C-alpha positions as CSV (number, residue, x, y, z in Angstrom):
1,M,79.4,-3.0,30.2
2,A,76.5,-5.2,29.5
3,T,73.6,-3.7,27.3
4,L,70.2,-3.5,28.9
5,T,67.4,-4.8,26.5
6,S,64.0,-3.5,27.1
7,S,61.3,-6.0,28.0
8,R,58.5,-3.7,26.6
9,P,56.9,-5.4,23.6
10,D,57.0,-3.5,20.5
11,A,53.9,-1.2,20.1
12,R,53.8,-1.3,16.4
13,P,51.5,-4.2,15.1
14,A,52.9,-6.9,13.2
15,R,52.6,-6.4,9.4
16,R,50.2,-8.5,7.9
17,S,51.7,-10.8,5.2
18,A,50.5,-10.1,1.8
19,G,48.2,-13.0,0.6
20,P,44.9,-13.7,-0.9
21,T,41.9,-11.7,0.0
22,P,39.7,-13.6,2.5
23,V,36.5,-15.2,1.4
24,R,34.4,-13.0,3.8
25,E,35.9,-9.8,2.4
26,R,35.4,-10.9,-1.2
27,R,31.7,-11.6,-0.5
28,Q,31.2,-8.1,1.1
29,R,32.1,-6.4,-2.3
30,P,29.1,-5.1,-4.2
31,S,28.3,-7.2,-7.3
32,F,27.8,-5.3,-10.5
33,W,25.2,-7.4,-12.2
34,P,22.5,-7.5,-9.3
35,T,22.8,-3.8,-8.8
36,A,22.3,-3.3,-12.5
37,I,19.3,-5.5,-12.6
38,L,17.7,-3.7,-9.7
39,L,18.4,-0.4,-11.4
40,L,16.8,-1.5,-14.5
41,G,13.7,-2.8,-12.6
42,A,13.5,0.4,-10.8
43,L,13.8,2.3,-14.1
44,Y,11.1,0.0,-15.6
45,C,8.6,0.8,-12.8
46,L,9.3,4.6,-12.5
47,F,9.4,5.5,-16.1
48,P,5.6,5.6,-16.6
49,V,5.5,8.0,-13.5
50,L,8.1,10.1,-15.1
51,W,6.2,10.1,-18.5
52,V,3.0,11.2,-16.7
53,L,5.0,14.0,-14.9
54,I,6.4,15.3,-18.1
55,A,3.3,14.8,-20.2
56,S,1.1,16.7,-17.7
57,T,3.3,19.9,-18.2
58,K,2.4,20.0,-21.9
59,S,-0.5,21.5,-23.7
60,A,-2.9,19.5,-25.9
61,G,-0.9,20.7,-29.1
62,E,2.4,19.8,-27.6
63,L,1.4,16.4,-26.4
64,F,1.7,14.6,-29.5
65,S,4.0,16.9,-31.4
66,T,7.0,17.2,-29.2
67,F,9.7,15.0,-27.8
68,T,8.3,12.5,-25.2
69,L,10.8,13.5,-22.4
70,A,10.8,17.2,-23.2
71,P,8.8,19.1,-20.5
72,S,6.9,22.2,-20.9
73,T,5.3,24.8,-18.8
74,H,1.7,24.3,-18.9
75,L,1.1,22.3,-15.7
76,W,-0.8,24.9,-13.9
77,D,-3.0,25.6,-16.9
78,N,-3.8,22.0,-17.2
79,V,-4.6,21.8,-13.4
80,T,-6.8,24.8,-13.8
81,E,-8.7,23.4,-16.9
82,L,-9.2,20.1,-15.0
83,S,-10.7,21.9,-12.0
84,A,-13.1,23.8,-14.1
85,Y,-14.5,20.7,-15.8
86,R,-18.2,20.6,-15.0
87,G,-17.8,22.8,-11.9
88,G,-15.2,20.9,-10.2
89,L,-16.3,17.4,-10.8
90,F,-12.8,16.1,-10.8
91,W,-12.3,17.2,-7.1
92,R,-15.6,15.5,-6.3
93,W,-14.1,12.2,-7.8
94,M,-11.1,12.8,-5.6
95,A,-13.2,13.2,-2.4
96,N,-15.2,10.2,-3.4
97,T,-12.0,8.0,-3.8
98,A,-10.7,9.3,-0.4
99,L,-14.0,8.3,1.2
100,Y,-14.1,4.8,-0.3
101,A,-10.5,4.1,0.2
102,G,-10.1,5.7,3.7
103,V,-13.4,4.6,5.3
104,G,-13.2,1.1,3.6
105,G,-9.6,0.8,4.7
106,L,-10.2,1.5,8.3
107,L,-13.2,-0.7,8.5
108,S,-11.3,-3.6,6.8
109,V,-8.4,-3.1,9.3
110,L,-10.9,-3.4,12.2
111,V,-12.6,-6.6,10.9
112,S,-9.2,-8.0,9.9
113,A,-7.7,-7.3,13.3
114,M,-10.6,-8.9,15.4
115,A,-10.8,-11.9,12.8
116,G,-7.0,-12.5,12.7
117,Y,-6.7,-12.1,16.5
118,G,-9.4,-14.5,17.1
119,L,-8.2,-17.1,14.8
120,A,-4.6,-16.8,16.3
121,K,-5.4,-16.7,20.0
122,F,-8.7,-18.7,20.6
123,R,-9.4,-22.3,20.2
124,F,-13.1,-23.2,18.8
125,A,-14.5,-25.7,16.7
126,G,-14.1,-25.4,12.9
127,K,-11.1,-23.1,13.4
128,S,-9.0,-24.8,10.8
129,A,-11.9,-25.0,8.3
130,I,-12.6,-21.2,8.6
131,F,-8.8,-20.4,8.1
132,N,-8.8,-22.6,5.0
133,I,-11.7,-20.9,3.6
134,I,-10.2,-17.5,4.2
135,L,-7.1,-18.8,2.4
136,A,-9.3,-19.9,-0.6
137,G,-10.8,-16.5,-0.5
138,V,-7.3,-14.9,-1.2
139,L,-7.0,-16.8,-4.4
140,V,-10.4,-15.7,-5.8
141,P,-10.0,-12.5,-8.0
142,G,-12.1,-9.4,-7.0
143,V,-13.4,-9.2,-10.5
144,V,-15.1,-12.6,-10.2
145,L,-17.1,-11.4,-7.2
146,A,-18.3,-8.1,-8.7
147,I,-21.4,-9.3,-10.5
148,P,-22.7,-11.5,-7.5
149,Q,-22.1,-8.6,-5.3
150,Y,-24.1,-6.3,-7.5
151,L,-27.0,-8.7,-7.7
152,L,-27.0,-9.0,-3.9
153,L,-26.9,-5.3,-3.2
154,A,-29.5,-4.8,-6.0
155,Q,-31.9,-6.9,-3.9
156,V,-31.8,-4.5,-1.1
157,G,-31.8,-1.3,-3.1
158,L,-28.0,-0.2,-2.3
159,T,-26.7,-0.1,-5.8
160,N,-25.8,3.5,-7.0
161,T,-25.0,4.6,-3.4
162,Y,-21.8,5.0,-1.6
163,W,-22.7,1.8,0.4
164,S,-22.4,-0.4,-2.8
165,V,-18.6,0.4,-3.0
166,L,-18.0,0.5,0.8
167,L,-19.6,-2.7,1.9
168,P,-17.7,-5.0,-0.4
169,S,-14.5,-3.3,0.7
170,I,-14.9,-4.0,4.3
171,I,-13.9,-7.8,4.1
172,S,-10.5,-8.6,2.9
173,P,-9.4,-12.2,3.1
174,Y,-5.7,-11.3,2.5
175,G,-5.9,-8.7,5.4
176,I,-7.5,-11.3,7.8
177,Y,-4.7,-13.6,6.7
178,L,-1.9,-11.2,7.5
179,A,-3.5,-10.1,10.8
180,R,-3.8,-13.7,11.8
181,I,-0.2,-14.4,11.1
182,Y,1.1,-11.1,12.8
183,A,-1.1,-11.7,15.8
184,A,0.4,-15.1,16.3
185,A,3.9,-13.9,16.0
186,S,3.7,-10.5,17.9
187,V,1.3,-11.1,20.8
188,P,2.7,-13.5,23.5
189,D,0.2,-15.7,25.2
190,D,1.8,-15.0,28.5
191,V,1.0,-11.2,28.3
192,L,-2.7,-12.1,27.6
193,E,-2.9,-14.6,30.5
194,A,-1.3,-12.0,32.8
195,A,-4.0,-9.4,31.8
196,R,-6.9,-11.9,32.2
197,T,-5.5,-12.8,35.7
198,D,-5.6,-9.1,36.6
199,G,-9.3,-9.1,35.8
200,A,-9.2,-7.5,32.2
201,R,-12.1,-8.5,30.0
202,E,-11.5,-10.0,26.5
203,W,-12.4,-6.7,24.7
204,R,-10.0,-4.6,26.8
205,V,-7.3,-7.2,26.4
206,F,-7.8,-6.9,22.6
207,A,-8.0,-3.2,22.4
208,S,-5.5,-2.1,25.1
209,I,-2.8,-4.8,24.7
210,S,-3.1,-6.8,21.5
211,V,-3.9,-4.0,19.0
212,P,-0.8,-1.9,20.0
213,M,1.4,-4.8,19.6
214,M,-0.1,-5.5,16.2
215,V,0.1,-1.8,14.9
216,P,2.9,-2.4,12.3
217,G,1.1,-5.3,10.8
218,L,-2.3,-3.4,10.9
219,V,-0.7,-0.5,9.1
220,T,0.5,-2.9,6.3
221,V,-3.1,-4.4,6.0
222,F,-4.4,-0.6,5.8
223,L,-2.0,0.4,3.1
224,F,-2.7,-2.6,1.0
225,Q,-6.5,-2.2,1.3
226,F,-6.2,1.5,0.7
227,V,-4.2,1.2,-2.3
228,A,-6.5,-1.8,-3.5
229,I,-9.7,0.4,-3.0
230,W,-8.0,3.6,-4.6
231,N,-7.1,1.8,-7.7
232,N,-10.3,-0.5,-8.0
233,F,-12.2,0.1,-11.2
234,M,-14.4,-2.9,-12.0
235,L,-16.6,-2.7,-8.7
236,P,-17.5,0.9,-8.8
237,Y,-18.0,0.8,-12.6
238,I,-20.7,-1.9,-12.1
239,M,-22.2,-0.5,-8.9
240,L,-22.5,3.2,-9.8
241,G,-24.4,4.9,-12.4
242,D,-24.3,8.5,-11.2
243,D,-21.2,10.3,-12.3
244,R,-21.2,12.4,-8.9
245,L,-20.4,9.0,-7.1
246,F,-17.6,8.0,-9.3
247,P,-14.1,7.3,-7.9
248,L,-11.1,8.6,-9.8
249,T,-10.5,5.5,-11.8
250,V,-14.2,5.4,-13.3
251,G,-14.2,9.2,-13.7
252,L,-10.9,9.4,-15.6
253,S,-11.9,6.4,-17.7
254,G,-14.9,8.5,-18.9
255,L,-12.7,11.4,-19.7
256,L,-10.5,9.2,-21.8
257,N,-13.4,7.9,-23.7
258,Q,-14.2,11.6,-24.5
259,G,-10.6,12.0,-25.7
260,A,-11.6,10.0,-28.8
261,S,-13.8,12.9,-30.1
262,Q,-12.0,15.8,-28.0
263,P,-8.4,15.2,-28.2
264,A,-7.9,18.2,-25.8
265,M,-9.3,15.8,-23.0
266,Y,-6.1,13.8,-23.0
267,T,-4.1,16.5,-21.3
268,S,-6.8,16.6,-18.4
269,V,-6.8,12.8,-18.1
270,I,-2.9,12.9,-17.9
271,T,-3.1,15.5,-15.2
272,G,-5.7,13.9,-13.3
273,A,-3.6,10.8,-13.2
274,L,-0.7,12.7,-11.8
275,L,-2.9,14.2,-9.2
276,S,-4.3,10.7,-8.2
277,I,-0.7,9.6,-7.4
278,L,0.1,12.3,-4.9
279,P,-2.2,11.0,-2.1
280,L,-0.7,7.6,-2.4
281,T,2.8,8.8,-2.2
282,A,2.0,11.0,0.8
283,L,0.4,8.0,2.6
284,F,3.3,5.7,2.1
285,L,5.9,8.3,3.2
286,T,3.8,8.8,6.3
287,L,3.1,5.2,7.2
288,Q,6.6,3.8,6.4
289,R,7.9,5.0,9.8
290,Y,5.8,2.3,11.5
291,W,7.7,-0.4,9.4
292,Q,11.0,1.1,10.4
293,V,10.2,1.1,14.1
294,D,9.0,-2.5,13.8
295,L,12.2,-3.6,12.1
296,A,14.4,-1.8,14.6
297,A,12.5,-3.5,17.4
298,G,12.9,-6.8,15.9
299,A,16.7,-6.4,15.4
300,V,17.1,-5.3,19.1
301,K,15.0,-8.3,20.3
302,A,17.1,-10.6,18.1
């Protein structure tokens, strides 16, 4: 009797022969040295923040007499003492800094968006020359311009006022450069032409169509300008003479100078430095979602 052989193929997959690991799989393995270098870089950047956090928990007597990384329990006492300094002057410095950075950042974003959009989407005489001048402005340090700006504002009587810090912060060559690059890449010409064909005026095309497409880039401009104004020291130091108009950088510098004769002020300076970091951290965590959305949209389009 003949034996019937099933024609159904074997469901078991063929066993792969043992051999060397493919090049692609070897490349996907994490490398130790790049990871170690990145971790060292992160530690180098975050260690001062850790030191400020730990030092702000110590009293004036413990600051220089205990181990550097040993925390204490006097954080709230230091915050209370700092808040009581000259009737809460520190919180006025904080409000001034938020005003300078917030209003200056928003106005800078508005000017950068309009200038960058115009340079990217319009043709006019001298366009290349203007853009080259803006690029040259990116290379000029802000410290070099502080004295000329002081002399110009002194001529119109605006020194030692809020305007003396706000007005120079509105124009950001780097922000205009970023807005121009982002507008050229994210705003299609076909969409603009379709809107103009439908009868939309240029201001409406800019405000209703172009700006929403440029939001991730404008958020980047705002964050860069906000941080730059928040950390700015030289411009307000030159422009302002009334300590009630000082931002945090100039105010804390004055407290640090007092620490030479009053060592107890060092804890107030360190606590103030810790409190000054918190708004920047909150702002970054709030705005980073715009970058994540933009990266995801770019991946889908690709």
